[in-house]
Each structure stands twice: as C-alpha cells, then as structure tokens.
C-alpha positions in Angstrom: 0.0 0.0 0.0 1.5 3.3 -1.0 2.1 6.1 1.4 -0.3 8.3 -0.6 -3.1 5.8 -0.1 -2.3 5.4 3.6 -2.5 9.2 4.0 -5.9 9.3 2.2 -7.3 6.5 4.3 -6.0 8.3 7.5 -7.5 11.6 6.2 -4.1 13.2 6.3 -2.6 15.5 3.6 -0.7 13.6 1.0 2.7 14.5 -0.6 1.0 14.8 -4.0 2.3 18.3 -4.6 5.9 17.3 -4.1 5.5 14.2 -6.1 3.2 14.4 -9.1 2.5 18.1 -8.8 6.1 19.0 -9.3 6.4 16.8 -12.3 3.3 18.4 -13.8 4.5 21.9 -13.3 8.0 21.1 -14.7 6.4 19.5 -17.7 4.3 22.6 -18.3 7.4 24.8 -18.1 9.4 22.5 -20.5 6.3 22.0 -22.7 6.5 18.2 -22.1 3.2 16.4 -21.7 2.9 14.5 -18.4 -0.6 12.8 -18.8 0.0 10.0 -16.3 1.3 12.3 -13.5 -1.4 14.9 -14.3 -4.1 12.2 -14.0 -2.7 10.9 -10.7 -2.3 14.4 -9.4 -5.9 15.4 -10.1 -7.3 12.1 -8.8 -5.5 12.4 -5.5 -6.5 16.1 -5.1 -10.1 15.0 -5.8 -9.9 12.3 -3.1 -8.4 14.7 -0.6 -11.2 17.2 -1.4 -13.8 14.5 -0.6 -12.3 14.0 2.8 -13.5 16.8 5.2 -10.7 16.2 7.7 -7.8 16.7 5.3 -6.4 20.2 5.6 -3.8 21.1 3.0 -1.3 23.8 3.7 -0.4 26.6 1.3 2.5 24.8 -0.3 
C-alpha cells in the first residue's frame, strides 16, 4: 500500500504536490506532456477534497 493511499485513508494531507504536482509543473514549463502524472495528481486532489478532515497547507 502506497504512502499516498495510507494518507488518504488516514484523512491526512498527502505529498502529491511534491510528487506528481512538481512533475506536472516542470512538464508545463518545459512543454513536455505528463498525462499520467497529471491524472494521478488530479485524482489524489479529488480524493483529498472529498475528505473533510484533510487540511492542505499553502504549499
């Protein structure tokens, strides 16, 4: 079980920004498509948003 899934199940913020979010942003800057990381990033953000106890910091 991944640490991201463990965090989601525990209703804790994940490290998705540092993992897939960083890859997505760097890909945008370099004009390199990152469809798999983008999809994972958006899916995890969606799951976090559905959990009312997850509080994400500003960065």
